[in-house]
C-alpha positions as CSV (number, residue, x, y, z in Angstrom):
1,M,101.5,30.7,85.8
2,I,104.9,29.2,86.8
3,K,108.3,30.9,86.3
4,L,111.7,29.6,87.1
5,K,114.2,32.5,86.7
6,N,117.9,31.8,86.5
7,I,117.7,28.8,88.8
8,S,120.7,27.0,90.1
9,K,120.7,24.3,92.7
10,I,123.8,22.9,94.3
11,Y,123.6,19.9,96.7
12,H,126.1,19.1,99.4
13,T,128.3,17.3,97.0
14,E,128.9,20.7,95.3
15,S,127.7,19.3,92.0
16,K,125.1,21.4,90.2
17,A,121.8,19.7,89.9
18,L,120.5,22.7,87.9
19,D,122.7,25.4,86.2
20,N,121.0,28.7,85.5
21,V,117.7,27.3,84.3
22,S,114.9,29.5,83.2
23,L,111.5,28.0,82.3
24,E,107.8,29.1,82.1
25,F,104.7,27.0,82.3
26,K,101.3,28.3,81.2
27,E,98.0,27.6,83.0
28,G,96.4,24.4,81.8
29,E,99.6,23.3,79.9
30,F,100.8,19.7,79.9
31,V,104.6,19.7,79.8
32,V,106.9,16.7,79.8
33,L,110.4,17.1,81.2
34,K,112.5,14.6,79.2
35,G,115.8,13.4,80.4
36,V,117.8,10.5,81.9
37,S,118.0,9.9,85.7
38,G,120.1,12.6,87.4
39,S,119.5,15.2,84.6
40,G,117.7,17.6,87.0
41,K,114.1,16.8,86.2
42,S,113.1,15.8,89.7
43,T,114.8,18.9,91.2
44,I,112.7,21.1,89.0
45,L,109.5,19.4,90.3
46,S,110.7,19.7,93.9
47,L,111.4,23.4,93.5
48,I,108.0,24.1,92.0
49,A,106.4,22.2,94.9
50,G,108.4,24.2,97.5
51,L,110.1,21.0,98.7
52,L,113.5,22.5,97.8
53,K,114.8,26.0,97.7
54,P,117.1,27.1,94.9
55,T,120.8,28.0,95.6
56,S,120.2,31.1,93.4
57,G,117.3,32.3,91.2
58,E,113.6,32.6,91.8
59,V,110.5,30.3,91.6
60,I,107.3,32.3,91.1
61,V,103.9,30.7,91.0
62,D,100.8,32.9,90.4
63,G,102.9,35.9,91.2
64,K,104.0,34.5,94.6
65,H,107.8,34.1,95.2
66,I,107.6,30.6,96.7
67,S,111.4,30.2,96.9
68,K,111.3,32.9,99.5
69,L,108.6,31.4,101.7
70,A,109.2,30.1,105.2
71,D,108.8,26.3,105.5
72,H,105.3,26.5,107.2
73,F,104.0,28.7,104.5
74,C,105.4,26.3,101.9
75,S,103.3,23.6,103.5
76,D,100.2,25.8,103.0
77,Y,101.2,26.5,99.5
78,R,101.5,22.8,98.6
79,R,98.2,21.9,100.2
80,E,96.3,24.6,98.3
81,N,98.0,24.4,94.9
82,I,100.0,21.2,94.3
83,G,99.1,17.5,93.7
84,F,102.2,15.3,93.6
85,I,102.3,11.8,92.0
86,F,105.4,10.0,93.2
87,Q,107.3,7.3,91.3
88,R,106.6,4.7,94.1
89,Y,103.2,6.3,95.0
90,N,104.2,7.0,98.7
91,L,101.0,5.4,99.9
92,I,100.7,4.0,103.5
93,P,100.2,0.2,102.9
94,T,98.5,-0.5,106.2
95,L,95.8,2.1,105.7
96,S,92.7,1.8,103.5
97,V,92.3,3.5,100.1
98,L,89.9,6.0,101.6
99,D,92.3,6.9,104.4
100,N,95.2,7.4,102.0
101,I,93.2,9.6,99.7
102,I,91.8,11.7,102.5
103,M,95.1,12.6,104.1
104,P,95.7,15.9,102.3
105,L,92.3,17.1,103.6
106,I,93.0,16.5,107.3
107,P,94.3,20.1,107.9
108,E,91.2,21.5,106.2
109,N,88.7,20.6,108.9
110,L,86.0,20.2,106.3
111,D,82.4,19.4,107.3
112,E,81.3,15.9,106.6
113,K,79.1,16.9,103.6
114,R,82.0,18.7,101.8
115,L,84.5,16.0,102.7
116,L,82.2,13.2,101.2
117,S,81.6,15.3,98.1
118,K,85.3,15.6,97.4
119,L,85.9,11.9,98.1
120,E,83.1,10.8,95.9
121,R,84.4,12.9,93.0
122,V,87.9,11.4,92.9
123,L,86.8,7.8,93.8
124,T,84.4,7.9,90.8
125,L,86.7,9.8,88.4
126,F,89.6,7.4,88.9
127,N,87.5,4.3,89.2
128,I,88.6,3.2,92.6
129,A,85.3,3.5,94.6
130,H,84.9,-0.3,94.7
131,K,88.2,-0.6,96.6
132,K,87.8,2.3,99.1
133,E,87.7,0.1,102.2
134,S,90.6,-2.2,101.0
135,L,94.1,-1.9,102.5
136,V,96.6,-0.5,100.1
137,K,98.9,-3.4,100.6
138,N,96.2,-5.7,99.1
139,L,95.8,-3.7,95.9
140,S,97.1,-4.4,92.5
141,G,99.7,-2.1,90.9
142,G,97.0,-0.4,88.8
143,E,94.7,0.1,91.8
144,Q,97.6,1.6,93.8
145,Q,98.3,3.9,90.9
146,R,94.7,5.1,90.7
147,T,94.7,5.7,94.5
148,A,97.8,7.8,94.2
149,I,96.3,9.9,91.4
150,A,93.0,10.3,93.4
151,R,95.0,11.5,96.4
152,A,96.9,14.0,94.3
153,N,93.7,15.4,92.9
154,I,91.6,15.4,96.1
155,N,92.1,19.1,96.7
156,E,91.5,20.0,93.1
157,P,95.0,21.5,92.8
158,K,95.9,24.0,90.1
159,I,99.1,22.0,89.4
160,I,99.9,18.3,89.2
161,L,103.5,17.2,89.4
162,A,104.4,13.7,88.4
163,D,107.9,12.2,88.9
164,E,108.7,9.2,86.8
165,P,105.1,7.9,87.3
166,T,105.5,4.9,84.9
167,A,109.0,3.9,85.8
168,N,107.9,0.7,87.6
169,L,104.8,-0.1,85.4
170,D,104.3,-2.4,82.5
171,E,103.0,-1.0,79.2
172,K,99.3,-1.8,80.0
173,L,99.5,0.1,83.3
174,S,101.4,3.0,81.7
175,I,98.6,3.4,79.1
176,E,96.0,3.3,82.0
177,F,98.0,6.1,83.7
178,I,97.9,8.2,80.5
179,E,94.1,7.7,80.3
180,N,93.8,9.1,83.9
181,I,96.1,12.0,83.1
182,K,93.8,12.9,80.2
183,K,91.0,13.4,82.7
184,L,93.1,15.9,84.6
185,K,94.1,17.7,81.3
186,S,90.5,18.1,80.4
187,S,89.9,20.0,83.7
188,N,92.5,22.7,82.7
189,T,95.0,21.5,85.4
190,T,98.6,22.4,84.8
191,I,100.5,19.1,84.5
192,I,104.3,18.8,84.6
193,L,105.6,15.3,84.3
194,A,109.2,14.2,84.5
195,T,110.0,11.0,82.6
196,H,112.3,9.2,80.3
197,D,109.5,7.0,79.1
198,P,109.1,7.4,75.3
199,L,105.3,6.8,75.6
200,F,104.9,10.4,76.6
201,F,107.0,12.1,73.9
202,D,104.4,12.0,71.1
203,L,101.1,12.1,73.0
204,D,98.6,14.5,71.4
205,I,97.6,15.8,74.9
206,V,101.2,16.9,75.6
207,D,101.7,20.6,74.7
208,R,105.4,20.7,75.0
209,V,108.5,18.5,75.7
210,V,111.4,20.1,77.5
211,E,114.7,18.3,77.4
212,V,116.9,18.5,80.5
213,H,120.5,17.3,80.4
214,N,123.2,17.7,83.1
215,G,121.2,20.4,84.9
216,K,120.6,22.5,81.8
217,V,117.5,23.0,79.6
218,L,118.4,22.0,76.0
219,C,115.0,22.9,74.4
220,S,111.8,24.5,75.8
């Protein structure tokens, strides 16, 4: 489903974030990218999301060469295919839970019935319906986490990307996050999660752990 072919990425500092990396991800697979901060994990996620373009090599998703897409086509690609769970959630604190979740749907111009159906699904699935009118700034850490996961899943994307999602969470909330990820795994969503949290390395729902070190893949 996803292919990274001979990918290198060099930032302005001229240091290689990725050095000739080749990886493949199957549909419905849950893959953990393991490595310390700065190893290249987040760069891999950003390339798959079309947020970055490689210095060399190709990123291919469902047969589409996304690394060659113009920026406005990349936006369409992300909206249709990608759900992104950020380390710090990237929620808007002065808006309600409902307004934050609905944001990815704004360009879709959906009719009210279809919109409410999508909202009801994720609000129920991730147990946040009772807080839908609350401002994000008034939520607990766990409630913000569930809001972020619901937003990432509102378009029923084929691919969920999660970047260090438990880095700022205690063990209880980390376990709650894993339970929510299990719900996505059961729906045959492809999940790629970048982390150095050992909680993920031996989970039975994880299909594969890929170690990334200094911009290279050590095992895949």
